[in-house]
C-alpha positions, 0 to 999 in steps of 0.5 A, a space after each residue: 283546152 276544148 272548153 270553149 264559151 260559145 253560144 253554138 256549143 256542139 260538143 256532149 261534154 259539159 263541164 263543172 266547177 267544183 270548189 272544195 275539190 280535193 276533198 271529201 264529198 269534193 272529189 267524189 263530186 270529182 270522180 261522178 262528173 269525170 265518170 260521166 266523161 264531162 271537163 272539171 274546173 277544179 278549185 281549193 286553196 292548195 294548188 300542190 293537191 289540185 294539180 295531183 287530183 288533175 293529173 290523176 282524173 285526166 289520166 284515169 277518167 281521160 278528161 280534161 281538167 283545169 286548176 284554180 288554187 284560191 281560199 274562198 274566204 278572201 275578198 273576190 275571190 269567186 270574182 277572181 275564179 270567174 274573171 279568169 274563167 271568162 279570160 280562158 273561154 271556159 264555160 261552166 254547165 255546172 256549179 258544184 260549190 262544195 267548199 264550206 266550213 262550220 264554226 270553229 268552237 263555241 260561238 261564244 268564244 271564236 272570233 269575228 273574224 272567224 265569223 266572217 271568213 265562214 260567211 264569206 266561204 258559205 254565203 258571199 261565194 256562192 252569191 258570186 258564183 250566181 251572180 257572176 257565172 250563172 247569170 252572165 252565161 245564162 243565155 248559152 245553156 241551161 245551168 244547174 248548181 248544188 250548194 252543200 252547206 253544214 251548219 253545226 248547230 251544236 256549237 251555238 250555245 251559251 
């Protein structure tokens, strides 16, 4: 792979890490970045869907894609992604933290576990990505990030 985390990066390709890459806006972010000939780190829960997306995007856009199947609601998921990328010398230029979900049902009938999972995906993983990826790689290149958050206020009612 041509993703080297090199402080003298001479290649003009950039690499985007896109969470929630296999569905909805995530797929659109993948197409946009690949359309600009950028390499990809695709993150989602299902490896089968990631593999299919990787094959399609590499064939259609002639870019390189690396996949990581992980559930961002699990403890230390973003740190595991960071450590895997670091171990493979993959530098990230763009973070598109697209993975998120809203409350499932009425606030007063959801379980604490459901809300904590939502907080882990929507808040903790994003903070961890910023801490790990951007803080540690900040001296290398200017980085850009996009956080997409959806808050369903209709489900917070008594």
